[in-house]
C-alpha positions in Angstrom: 23.6 46.9 42.7 22.3 48.8 39.6 24.4 46.6 37.3 23.1 43.5 39.0 19.5 44.5 38.4 20.1 45.1 34.8 21.7 41.7 34.4 18.7 40.0 36.1 16.2 41.7 33.8 18.3 40.8 30.8 18.3 37.1 31.8 14.5 37.1 32.2 14.1 38.7 28.8 16.4 36.1 27.2 14.5 33.3 28.9 11.2 34.5 27.5 12.6 34.7 24.0 13.9 31.2 24.3 10.6 30.0 25.5 8.8 31.5 22.5 11.4 29.9 20.2 11.0 26.5 21.8 7.2 26.7 21.6 7.4 27.7 17.9 9.9 24.9 17.2 7.6 22.4 18.9 4.6 23.6 16.9 6.6 23.3 13.6 7.8 19.8 14.5 4.2 18.8 15.4 2.9 20.2 12.1 5.7 18.4 10.2 5.0 15.1 11.8 1.2 15.5 11.2 1.6 16.3 7.5 4.3 13.8 7.0 3.1 10.9 9.1 -0.7 11.1 9.4 -2.1 13.2 6.6 -3.1 11.2 3.5 -3.7 13.9 0.8 -3.5 11.6 -2.2 -6.9 10.6 -3.7 -8.4 9.4 -6.9 -8.6 12.1 -9.5 -11.6 12.9 -11.6 -10.6 11.0 -14.7 -9.6 7.4 -15.6 -9.3 5.7 -19.0 -8.4 2.1 -20.0 -6.8 1.9 -23.4 -7.7 -1.7 -24.2 -5.4 -4.1 -25.9 -5.9 -4.7 -29.6 -8.7 -7.2 -30.0 -9.9 -6.8 -26.4 -13.7 -6.5 -26.1 -16.2 -6.0 -23.4 -18.0 -9.1 -22.1 -21.7 -9.6 -21.5 -21.9 -12.3 -18.7 -25.3 -12.8 -17.0 -23.5 -14.8 -14.3 -21.8 -11.5 -13.1 -25.1 -9.7 -12.8 -25.1 -9.9 -9.0 -21.5 -8.5 -8.9 -22.5 -5.6 -11.1 -25.7 -4.9 -9.2 -24.0 -4.8 -5.8 -21.3 -2.4 -7.0 -21.5 1.1 -5.4 -22.0 4.3 -7.4 -19.1 5.0 -9.7 -17.7 1.5 -9.3 -19.5 -0.5 -11.9 -17.3 -3.4 -12.9 -16.1 -3.5 -16.5 -16.0 -7.0 -17.9 -13.3 -7.6 -20.5 -12.0 -10.4 -22.7 -8.5 -11.9 -22.4 -5.9 -11.3 -25.1 -2.9 -13.5 -24.4 0.4 -11.7 -24.0 -1.2 -8.3 -24.7 -0.9 -5.1 -22.6 -3.6 -2.6 -21.8 -2.7 0.9 -20.6 -4.7 2.3 -17.6 -4.4 6.1 -17.4 -5.4 7.5 -14.0 -5.4 11.0 -12.5 -4.4 11.4 -8.8 -5.6 14.4 -6.8 -3.6 16.2 -4.2 -6.2 17.1 -1.6 -3.7 18.5 0.9 -2.2 22.0 1.5 1.4 21.1 0.5 2.9 19.7 -2.7 3.5 15.9 -3.0 5.8 14.0 -5.2 4.5 10.8 -6.8 7.5 8.4 -6.9 6.0 5.3 -8.3 3.2 2.7 -8.5 3.6 -0.7 -6.9 3.9 -3.5 -9.5 2.6 -7.0 -9.1 4.9 -9.1 -6.8 6.8 -12.1 -8.1 4.4 -14.6 -6.4 1.7 -13.5 -8.8 3.7 -14.9 -11.7 0.8 -17.2 -12.7 -1.9 -14.5 -12.4 -4.1 -13.8 -15.4 -3.4 -10.1 -15.3 -0.6 -8.2 -13.5 0.7 -4.7 -13.2 3.9 -4.7 -15.2 5.1 -1.1 -14.9 4.0 2.5 -14.5 5.2 5.9 -15.7 3.9 9.5 -15.8 1.4 9.6 -18.7 2.4 11.7 -21.7 -0.9 13.1 -23.0 -1.3 14.5 -26.5 -4.1 17.1 -26.2 -5.6 18.9 -23.3 -5.6 16.7 -20.1 -7.2 15.2 -18.2 -8.3 12.0 -19.9 -11.9 10.9 -19.9 -13.5 7.6 -21.1 -15.9 9.6 -23.2 -13.1 11.3 -25.1 -11.4 8.0 -25.9 -14.5 6.2 -27.0 -15.3 9.0 -29.4 -12.4 7.7 -31.5 -11.2 10.0 -34.3 -13.3 12.9 -33.0 -11.1 12.9 -29.8 -7.7 12.9 -31.5 -7.1 16.5 -30.4 -8.5 16.0 -26.9 -6.8 13.3 -24.9 -4.6 10.6 -26.4 -1.9 8.7 -24.6 1.5 9.1 -26.3 2.7 5.6 -25.9 6.2 6.2 -27.2 6.8 9.2 -24.9 5.3 7.4 -21.9 6.9 4.0 -22.0 10.5 5.1 -22.3 13.2 3.0 -20.6 14.2 3.6 -17.0 12.6 3.8 -13.6 9.5 5.8 -12.7 10.1 9.5 -13.3 8.8 11.4 -10.2 6.2 14.0 -10.7 5.3 16.9 -8.3 1.6 17.6 -7.8 0.7 21.0 -6.3 -2.1 21.4 -3.8 -5.6 20.8 -5.4 -4.0 19.8 -8.7 -3.8 16.4 -10.4 -1.0 14.2 -11.7 -1.6 11.8 -14.5 0.0 8.3 -14.4 -0.1 5.4 -16.9 -0.1 1.8 -15.8 0.7 -1.2 -18.0 -1.6 -4.2 -17.4 -0.2 -7.5 -18.8 -2.4 -10.5 -19.7 -0.6 -13.8 -19.5 -0.5 -17.3 -17.9 -4.0 -18.4 -19.1 -2.6 -22.0 -18.8 -2.5 -21.5 -15.0 -6.2 -20.4 -14.7 -9.6 -22.1 -14.9 -10.9 -21.9 -18.5 -13.9 -19.8 -19.3 -15.5 -19.4 -15.8 -12.9 -17.4 -13.9 -12.0 -13.7 -13.7 -9.0 -11.7 -12.6 -9.7 -8.2 -11.2 -7.9 -5.0 -10.9 -9.7 -2.8 -8.4 -7.0 -0.7 -6.9 -3.3 0.4 -7.3 -0.8 1.3 -4.6 0.8 4.7 -5.3 4.1 5.7 -3.7 4.7 9.4 -2.9 6.6 11.8 -0.7 5.1 14.4 1.5 7.6 16.9 3.2 10.2 14.2 2.8 8.2 11.4 4.3 7.6 8.4 2.1 4.0 7.4 1.9 1.9 4.6 0.3 -1.8 5.0 -0.7 -4.2 2.5 -2.2 -6.3 4.2 -4.8 -9.5 2.6 -6.3 -9.6 2.0 -10.0 -12.2 0.4 -12.3 -12.8 -2.3 -11.2 -11.8 -4.2 -14.3 -12.5 -7.9 -14.6 -10.6 -10.0 -17.1 -12.3 -13.2 -18.1 -10.2 -16.4 -18.5 -10.5 -17.7 -22.1 -12.5 -20.8 -22.9 -9.3 -22.3 -24.2 -5.7 -21.0 -23.7 -4.2 -20.3 -27.2 -1.0 -22.2 -26.3 0.0 -25.2 -24.3 3.4 -24.1 -23.1 4.4 -21.6 -20.5 4.0 -17.8 -21.1 6.9 -15.9 -22.3 8.2 -13.6 -19.5 
């Protein structure tokens, strides 16, 4: 009888331990699913810079006044000229607003059906910055005075190969460079049309879950030229 009582108490104790373990496991699974499936910690960082293509200038177009006036704070459109076949480098910081590290694995490039678009996203890589990051537009526009502050190292950034993943710790920023290609002016209305880049889609992993997040940039408006500098098709 005594032994039976001991066995019964032991079984009760084991059952309680198992219950605690099951509850703990359920909580962990719920947290994992929440962080991985629902939480969107990736946000626009505090700095963004567009390294314009050689010969590319800002455009003063009164016809776009209503678009500029209706833009929200911090989203004033930048109107730019078109330089056929040239590339501009957009440097953008991304902020991890969550409590766990994330890994940025890429930026979505323009799909093949946009072959005739005036401006497309050609490629992206982690930005190699010469000087203390992050980048700011003021630093770039100061020219020579900013050489020791924030300059994109083009050679180190645009090396061959696929996107090199970068880990971003909680409440830190990652810096990514995006190539914008201007081409196919022959497929667009001359002089009175614009192509815009107002967001980019970033791919990242959170606790092993793949995630996508559209992040606002610019916006940048590229004006179609009055006359396309060539009559044939653009070189891929």
